[in-house]
C-alpha positions, 0 to 999 in steps of 0.5 A: 568487548562490551563497549564494541557490542554497545557501539554496534547496537547503536550503529544498527539502531541509527542505520535501521529503516523506519519500518524495519521491524514490528513495534513492541507496542503493537505486539498485542495487535499482531497477536489479534491479527494472527488469531484472525488469520489462523481462522481463515482458509485464505493465505493472508499477508498484512502490513501497516505503519503509522506514517507519523511515528513509524510504528509498524506491524506485519503478518507474513510481511515478507511474503510475496502476493500478486498485486493485481490492480494495486499496481496502478498506484505505482503507475500513477506515482511514476506518471506524477513523478514525471509531472513533477520533473516537467516531463508531463502534465495532468492536462496532457491528452493521450490518444485524445483522452485527458490524463485526468480522466484516465487517472480517474478511470484507472484508480476509481473504477480500476479500468484496465484499459486506462491503466495500460494507456498510462502504463505505456505512456510512462514507459511500461512495466520495466520503467515502473519497476526500474523507477521503484528500484532506483528509489529504494523500493524493494520487494515490488515486482512489476513485470507485465502490462495489465492485458498481459497479466490477465491473458496469462495462465493464473498462478497466485504464487507467481512472483512476477507482478507481486509485492510483499505487504511490507514493500507495498506499505513502504511504497505508500509511505514513500509516496506520502512522505514526498520521497517519490512525488511532490506533496502537491502530486501526493495530495492529488493522488490521495484525492483520487484514491479517496473516491475509489468505487471498487471493493466497498466490502473490503477495507472500508466496510467495517471501519467507523462511519466517516473514517477517511480512507484512500485506497486501491483494490486488486482482484483476480480469480482467487485473489483479493487485495486492498492497499491504502491509507486510513486516517485516525481520529487524532489525525495520524495516518496509517498506511495499510496493505492487506493481500488474500489468496485462496480460501473463501470470503476474502473481502470479509477477511480484509475488512476484519483485518482493517478494523483490527488494525484501526482499533489497535492503533486507536488504543495505542494512541489513547494510552493514558501515559503515552507522550503526545504525538504531533500529526504531520 
């Protein structure tokens, strides 16, 4: 019986996904985040993973939150996947508008019209949702265009057009690792996300000056989100998703959570007897 138990444990270890559970080394960071969240009037969901080592943490990581405009990362990724497969190019025009310009407007300025033009071009919400599901991304639901979402009665607990924090981080991880799009397309996507002009009081605002961040915000009445990548001083990249709804001062909560994550991972990397890790 003991042999069987050991065998089952080994099988579970081998089969388990890279970001399945919070890492023991990050328990203290999760505790800090829990304390931070408990002092907020907002409902907050957080997930983060080191893209080099797979070490992860989460707070309400399996709870769905509205994505709002963070869904635009998935729209961009599907378009770029179609570029990778020779179906489209970044030099195409749609209704006379250059795709690169539409991408910039969608990701840098969160232009909803540009997003819906690209949304339609890749096949609409069903196509984006199916593509994610077929590629193993679970917990991200894409159901409506941006125009349809904005026209609908607001319900911040509607599971349509939602993502769990863990699922969004998994989407970011798969993008970064080249599982959904090519490294060339990934580099292009991150270069545009690095220019994001929205949410300057969110993820970036409390990080050390000059910290590289590639991100996308989402905003609805009563909702503020920010998802993306934070680069650490040693070259490691952290994928982060922070969703907040209800309550007050949501952007400040996002900023404080991002700084707690940054400080926590930085401390983890600087432990004196921790083995050297190679950035990828």
